[in-house]
N, C-alpha and C positions, 0 to 999 in steps of 0.2 A: 491292832492287837485283838479287839473283839471280833472283827470280821473273820480273821483267820481261825480264831477259836471256834466260832459257830459253824464255819464252813467245814472244819475238821470233824466236828460232831455230826453234822448233817450227812456228810458223805462217808461216815465210818461204817455204815451198815449196808449190805447188799439187799436192796428191796425189790429185786426183779420178780420174785414169787408173789409178794404182796401187791406189786404193781399190777400183775395179771389179775389177781383176785379183785382188786379195787376197780379196775377197768371193766371187768365182766359184771360187777355189781352196779356200776354206773349205767352201763348199757341196759341192764334189766330195769333200772329205776326211771329211765327216761320217760317222760310223759309230755302231754300237750302243754302243761303249765310250767315248763322248764324256764327258769329265770337265770340268765347268765350274769354272773358277777365277774367282770373282766379282770384281767391282770392289772390294768390301769386303775380300776376301782380299789384293788388291794393296795397298790403302791401309793395312791393318794391318801388312803387312811393311814398307812404305816408312816408316811412322811410327816403326819400330824402328831405322832406320838412324841412324848417328851422323854428325854434321857435322864439318867441318874435318879431314877425312882426306885424305891424298894420293891422287891418281888411281892406278888400277891399270894393268896392261898395256894395257887397252883405252882408256886416257886419259879414262874417265868418272869424274866425281866423284859422290859421293852426293848432292850438292846438285842435280845434274841430275834426279834422281828425286824428292827431297824437295820441290823447288819445281816439279815437273812439273804439268801441267794435267790436269783430268779426262779430256781427250782422250787424253793419253799413257797414263793408267792404263787406260782402256778398251782401247787397242791392246795394252797389255801383257797384260791379261786374256785377250783373244782369242788372242794369240800363244802364251801359256803353255798355254792349254787345247788349242790346235791341236797344239802340240809334244807333248803327252802322247798324243794320238791317233796322230800319225804315228810317234812312237817305239815305241808298242805295235805298230803295223803293221809298221814296219821290222824289229823284232827278233822278230817272230812266225814268221819263216821258218827 
């Protein structure tokens, strides 16, 4: 039930234009201190989340991640890797 619900939400929007913008920004932000947070890292953390908890201030429940698709995990991996690079760059001044 939850899995199909979140799959339907995640695939409901065509993100091809945003994918292009995101990939071009990732290429521009790549630096020597790139830290790769792998898909396995994301999956390991997601599997440790507990179910049936109330949503936080962001209104996301853990089920949104637990029943997420590999596509979601791949985006999370790229996002968290990129955030580490940009936070190092932002705080290096």
